C-alpha positions as CSV (number, residue, x, y, z in Angstrom):
1,X,-49.1,75.7,137.4
2,X,-46.1,74.5,135.8
3,X,-43.3,73.7,138.7
4,X,-40.5,74.2,136.4
5,X,-41.8,77.7,135.3
6,X,-42.5,78.6,139.3
7,X,-39.3,77.5,140.1
8,X,-37.7,79.5,137.5
9,X,-38.8,82.9,139.2
10,X,-38.6,81.4,142.9
11,X,-34.9,80.2,142.5
12,X,-34.2,83.7,140.9
13,X,-35.4,85.2,143.8
14,X,-33.4,83.1,146.6
15,X,-30.7,82.8,144.4
16,X,-30.5,86.5,143.9
17,X,-30.6,87.3,147.5
18,X,-28.3,85.4,148.3
19,X,-25.5,86.3,145.6
20,X,-26.5,89.7,147.4
21,X,-25.3,88.7,150.5
22,X,-21.8,86.3,149.5
23,X,-21.1,89.6,147.6
24,X,-21.2,91.6,150.5
25,X,-19.7,89.4,152.6
26,X,-19.9,88.7,156.4
27,X,-19.1,92.3,157.3
28,X,-22.1,93.9,155.2
29,X,-24.5,91.0,154.8
30,X,-24.9,91.1,159.0
31,X,-25.6,94.8,158.7
32,X,-28.5,97.1,159.0
33,X,-28.4,100.2,156.8
34,X,-29.6,103.5,158.4
35,X,-32.8,103.4,156.5
36,X,-35.4,102.9,159.6
37,X,-37.1,99.2,160.0
38,X,-34.2,97.7,157.6
39,X,-33.2,94.0,158.1
40,X,-30.0,92.8,156.9
41,X,-29.5,91.2,153.8
42,X,-28.7,87.8,155.4
43,X,-31.8,88.0,157.8
44,X,-33.6,88.6,154.8
45,X,-33.0,84.9,153.3
46,X,-33.1,83.5,156.4
47,X,-36.5,85.1,156.3
48,X,-37.5,83.9,152.7
49,X,-36.5,80.4,153.4
50,X,-38.6,80.2,156.6
51,X,-41.6,81.6,154.2
52,X,-41.1,79.1,151.6
53,X,-40.7,76.2,153.8
54,X,-43.9,77.2,156.3
55,X,-45.9,78.1,153.8
56,X,-45.1,76.0,150.8
57,X,-44.1,72.6,153.2
58,X,-47.1,73.4,155.8
59,X,-49.6,74.6,153.6
60,X,-48.9,72.8,150.7
61,X,-47.2,69.7,151.5
62,X,-48.6,69.7,154.9
63,X,-45.5,69.2,156.7
64,X,-45.4,69.9,160.3
65,X,-43.4,73.3,160.1
66,X,-41.8,74.6,163.5
67,X,-41.0,78.6,162.9
68,X,-39.9,81.2,164.7
69,X,-40.6,84.4,162.0
70,X,-39.1,86.7,164.3
71,X,-36.5,85.3,165.5
72,X,-35.3,85.0,161.1
73,X,-35.5,88.9,161.3
74,X,-32.5,88.7,163.7
75,X,-30.4,85.9,162.4
76,X,-26.8,86.9,161.4
77,X,-23.3,84.4,160.6
78,X,-21.3,83.7,157.9
79,X,-22.8,84.0,154.4
80,X,-21.0,81.0,153.2
81,X,-23.7,79.1,155.4
82,X,-26.1,80.7,152.9
83,X,-25.5,78.8,149.7
84,X,-26.4,75.2,151.2
85,X,-29.2,76.3,153.0
86,X,-30.8,78.0,150.1
87,X,-29.8,75.0,148.1
88,X,-31.8,72.9,150.0
89,X,-34.6,75.0,150.2
90,X,-34.9,75.1,146.6
91,X,-34.8,71.2,146.3
92,X,-37.5,71.4,148.9
93,X,-39.3,73.8,147.2
94,X,-39.6,72.2,143.8
95,X,-40.8,69.2,145.4
96,X,-43.7,70.8,147.2
97,X,-44.6,72.7,144.2
98,X,-44.4,69.4,142.0
99,X,-46.8,68.0,144.7
100,X,-49.0,70.7,144.8
101,X,-53.1,70.4,143.7
102,X,-53.5,74.0,142.5
103,X,-57.2,74.4,143.3
104,X,-57.2,71.8,146.2
105,X,-57.5,73.1,150.0
106,X,-54.4,73.6,152.3
107,X,-53.4,70.6,153.3
108,X,-52.1,72.8,156.7
109,X,-54.1,75.1,158.7
110,X,-52.8,78.8,158.9
111,X,-51.1,80.1,162.0
112,X,-53.2,82.8,162.8
113,X,-49.9,84.8,164.0
114,X,-49.1,85.1,159.7
115,X,-50.7,87.4,157.5
116,X,-51.7,86.2,154.1
117,X,-53.9,86.5,151.1
118,X,-57.2,88.2,152.8
119,X,-59.3,85.4,150.3
120,X,-59.8,82.1,150.9
121,X,-56.5,80.0,150.5
122,X,-55.6,77.5,147.7
123,X,-53.0,75.7,147.5
124,X,-52.1,77.5,144.1
125,X,-52.6,81.0,146.2
126,X,-50.4,79.5,149.1
127,X,-47.5,79.4,146.0
128,X,-48.3,82.0,144.5
129,X,-48.2,84.1,147.8
130,X,-44.7,82.5,148.8
131,X,-43.9,83.6,145.2
132,X,-44.6,87.5,145.7
133,X,-43.0,87.1,149.0
134,X,-39.9,85.8,147.5
135,X,-39.6,88.7,144.6
136,X,-40.6,91.4,147.0
137,X,-38.2,90.7,149.2
138,X,-35.4,90.1,146.1
139,X,-36.2,93.8,145.1
140,X,-35.4,95.0,149.1
141,X,-32.4,93.1,149.3
142,X,-31.2,95.3,146.1
143,X,-32.0,98.5,147.6
144,X,-30.5,97.8,150.9
145,X,-27.2,96.4,149.2
146,X,-27.1,99.3,147.1
147,X,-27.4,101.6,150.9
148,X,-24.7,99.7,152.9
149,X,-22.6,100.1,150.3
150,X,-23.4,103.8,150.0
151,X,-23.0,103.9,153.7
152,X,-19.4,102.2,153.4
153,X,-18.2,104.4,150.6
154,X,-18.9,107.3,152.0
155,X,-17.2,106.2,155.7
156,X,-14.4,104.3,153.8
């Protein structure tokens, strides 16, 4: 696995989600659209940082990671806080990817509370799962942004 190519796509997804939140501003980025089960753009960014930290940091790099997944979806705050968090997470993810041995087993045990790919994991499949989640949530953030802007336009 080429670390630079991987990080191109992972960074694009993280930067895209962060940009959406920043462009929406503190109010809209912390609001849920009127879609059942929807998340806020802010919470999606925080969740994706949790995904990357847990899966790449814990299972690929072997670090002990404390994670409160449910709290990620309740996260809120000023969008300016997201930019340095995303930059820090990208730097850590790049280091984790660079140290990965794609065919090797994970360096940590999967917590049974988290769902992952239904096949035996390697460090490579763990990293693919991270990329899958980042891209999926980037698309979700785009839909949520559009819904929030439509709702704001309808009420404004």
